[in-house]
N, C-alpha and C positions, 0 to 999 in steps of 0.2 A: 120273441119274448114279448109278453104283454106287461103293461105297466098299471096294474090295478091299484092306483093310488099310492104306489110305492115311491120311494125317493130315488129309485134307479131309473135312469133315462134309457132311451132306445139304443144308444151306443154303449150301454153298460156303465156309463158314468153315474156317479152317485152325487146327489145334491148335498154338499157339505152344510150349507146354512140350514136346510130343512132337517137334515139328520141331527144336527146339534140342537136345534130348537125342539124337535120331538124328544130327544134325550132329556133336555131340561124340563120338559113336561112329564117326564118319567114314563114315556111311551116308547114303543119299539121304533128304532130309527128307520126301519124299512117300510112298515105299513102305517105307523102312527096311530094304531088302534089298540094293540096289545100292551099289557103292562110290562115294563122293563125290569121291575124289581119284585121279588116274591116276599121280601121283608124290607127293613129299613134301608140297607144298602147291599143286599144280596141279589145279584142279577139272576134272572130266570135262565134256565139252560136253553130254552127255545121259546119264541113268541107263541102264545096260545092261539093267535089269530092267523098269522101268515106262516108260522113254522120256522121263521128265521133262527138260525143257530146263534145263540148269544154266549155259548160256553167259551168262545174264542177270546172274549174281552179280557183285557189285562189292565183294568182301571182300578188298581188297588192302592198304589202309593201316591199317584199324582193328585187325586182329589183333595186329600187333606192339606197338601202344600198350597194348592190353589185357594182353598177356603181360608187357610191361615193368612195368606197374603191379602185377600179381599177384606176379611174381618179386621185384620191388623191395621190396614190403611184407614178404614172407616172409623173404627173405634179409637185408635190413637189420635186421630184428628179431632174427634169429639172430646176426648179426655183433655187434650191440650187446650182446646177452645174453652171448655168449661173451667179449667184451672186459670186460664188467662183472664176470663171475664168475671167469674164469681168467686174465685179462691175458696172453694168449699174445703171442709176438713177432710183428712185422709180417709176416715171411715165412710164418707159419702162416696168417694171414688171407689173404694172397695165394694160397697154395697150396690153400686150402680154398674160398674164396668165388668166385674167378674160374672154376674149372672147374664148380662147382655152378651158378653163374649161367648159363653157356653150356649146360650139360646141361638145366637146368630150362626155359630158354627154348626149346630145340629140342624138348623133350618136350611142352611146352604149346602150341606154335604150331599144329600140325594140328587138335587138338580145339577150340581157340578159333576158328580160321578156320571149321571145320565148324559150330560153334554160331552164328557170325555169318551164315553162308550159310543155315542153318536159320531164323534170325530174319528174314532178308530174305525168304525164301520164304514163311514163315507170314504176314508182313505185306504180301505182294504188292508188295515194293519193287523198284526197279531193273529193270523188265521182267518180273518174275515175275507181274505182274497179268494178263497175257494167256496164261499157260500153265496147263495142267491144268484147264480149265473143264469138260472131260468126261474121264472115265477109262474105260478099257475093262475 
């Protein structure tokens, strides 16, 4: 088996850190060159560069929960800090935090989904166990 820049080692182990980071950059967790998504959060069926089958991924429900947790922790802390220090009127909170929540959620969703797909690929989860046993 050759390792043409892929995240798969000589013993067939897959580098978890590298796969997750590649997924966060919206790249194929195997080669790091092909695009992971064909649209906003729709994963490609296969990498256009290395041919890695991505149809096995099952990152549909987990990414929104992770994004809600991240955005909630950051923005609630910000809202509480703002309220404690400046005591702005309620309309300021609504006009600031609602758009920020939507924006942060939309910006974080693709990288989080990519990271989860990379995690699944590196751990051979959900059908990834039978892919990329040999690479060209």
